[in-house]
C-alpha positions as CSV (number, residue, x, y, z in Angstrom):
1,X,33.8,57.7,152.0
2,X,34.4,54.7,149.7
3,X,37.3,54.0,147.3
4,X,36.8,52.1,144.2
5,X,39.9,50.0,143.6
6,X,38.1,47.5,140.9
7,X,37.9,50.0,138.6
8,X,41.5,51.0,139.2
9,X,42.3,47.5,139.0
10,X,40.7,46.8,136.0
11,X,42.6,50.1,134.3
12,X,45.7,48.5,135.2
13,X,45.0,45.4,133.6
14,X,43.8,46.7,130.3
15,X,46.8,49.0,130.3
16,X,50.2,47.4,129.0
17,X,53.6,48.8,130.9
18,X,55.3,51.1,129.0
19,X,59.4,51.1,129.1
20,X,61.4,53.9,127.8
21,X,64.5,52.8,126.2
22,X,66.1,56.6,125.7
23,X,67.9,56.4,128.8
24,X,69.1,52.9,128.3
25,X,70.5,53.8,124.9
26,X,72.2,57.1,126.2
27,X,74.2,54.9,129.0
28,X,75.4,52.3,126.4
29,X,76.5,54.9,124.0
30,X,78.2,56.6,126.8
31,X,79.9,53.3,127.8
32,X,80.8,52.6,124.0
33,X,82.4,56.1,123.7
34,X,84.4,55.7,127.1
35,X,85.6,52.1,125.6
36,X,86.8,53.3,122.3
37,X,89.0,56.4,123.7
38,X,90.4,54.2,126.4
39,X,91.3,51.8,123.6
40,X,92.8,54.7,121.5
41,X,95.2,55.9,124.7
42,X,96.4,52.2,125.0
43,X,97.1,51.9,121.2
44,X,99.1,55.1,121.6
45,X,101.9,53.8,123.8
46,X,104.0,52.2,120.8
47,X,104.1,55.8,119.3
48,X,107.2,57.7,119.9
49,X,106.8,60.2,122.8
50,X,110.1,62.2,121.8
51,X,112.0,60.9,124.8
52,X,115.5,59.6,123.8
53,X,115.2,55.6,123.8
54,X,117.7,53.7,126.2
55,X,119.5,51.3,124.1
56,X,121.7,48.2,125.4
57,X,125.4,48.1,124.3
58,X,128.1,45.6,124.4
59,X,130.1,47.2,127.0
60,X,130.7,50.5,129.1
61,X,131.0,53.4,126.6
62,X,133.6,56.2,127.2
63,X,131.3,58.9,126.3
64,X,127.7,59.6,127.5
65,X,125.1,61.8,125.5
66,X,123.9,64.8,127.3
67,X,120.8,66.5,125.1
68,X,120.0,69.9,125.9
69,X,117.3,71.3,124.1
70,X,118.4,74.6,122.3
71,X,121.9,73.9,123.0
72,X,124.6,76.5,121.6
73,X,127.4,76.9,123.5
74,X,129.9,74.3,125.5
75,X,132.7,75.6,127.6
76,X,135.3,72.8,129.2
77,X,137.8,74.6,131.7
78,X,137.3,78.0,129.7
79,X,137.8,76.5,126.2
80,X,134.8,77.1,123.8
81,X,134.0,73.5,122.3
82,X,130.8,74.2,121.0
83,X,132.1,72.8,117.6
84,X,131.3,69.5,119.0
85,X,127.7,69.9,119.2
86,X,125.4,67.8,117.1
87,X,121.8,67.9,117.2
88,X,121.6,70.3,120.4
89,X,123.7,67.2,122.2
90,X,127.4,66.8,123.3
91,X,129.3,63.8,124.4
92,X,130.9,64.0,127.6
93,X,133.6,61.4,128.8
94,X,132.9,59.3,131.8
95,X,135.4,60.4,134.1
96,X,134.1,64.2,133.8
97,X,130.7,62.8,134.7
98,X,132.0,60.8,137.8
99,X,134.9,63.6,138.9
100,X,134.3,66.5,137.1
101,X,131.4,69.6,137.5
102,X,128.4,69.9,134.8
103,X,126.8,73.1,134.9
104,X,123.6,73.0,132.5
105,X,122.0,76.2,131.8
106,X,119.3,75.5,129.9
107,X,117.6,79.1,129.6
108,X,120.7,80.1,127.9
109,X,121.6,77.0,126.0
110,X,124.7,76.1,127.5
111,X,126.9,73.8,129.2
112,X,129.9,74.8,131.5
113,X,131.8,71.7,132.3
114,X,134.9,71.7,134.7
115,X,136.8,68.7,133.6
116,X,139.3,66.7,136.7
117,X,143.1,67.3,136.7
118,X,144.5,65.4,133.6
119,X,141.9,65.4,131.2
120,X,142.2,68.0,128.0
121,X,139.0,70.1,126.8
122,X,139.2,67.9,123.7
123,X,139.2,64.4,125.9
124,X,136.4,65.8,127.9
125,X,134.0,66.4,125.5
126,X,133.4,64.8,121.6
127,X,130.9,64.9,118.9
128,X,128.1,62.7,119.3
129,X,128.0,59.2,117.5
130,X,125.0,58.7,115.3
């Protein structure tokens, strides 16, 4: 049995190669979409994420802000100091943070503070400054 290779060679010479560009275009569009999505995530880094911003101050502060979502009550040594809550936050004296005890009960929206000796409830917490 003899194979006729000359006929096959002539057929290859006469036909031009066909390139299918559809898969190439699909890959290019996929890369383009990926780059657009990645660029949109990098651009959103400047947007406010809802986290509190830390600002430098000129000196040490006597009070530090403690925000709690849904804060309703603040008790200092058994005294209700809820009148000092502003926008779900309370300002707590640094000595209370260092030497006292702060219990945050997020589910109840309450903070229970035990101030160290010598600090009144009025000194332990304050209205947050805007």
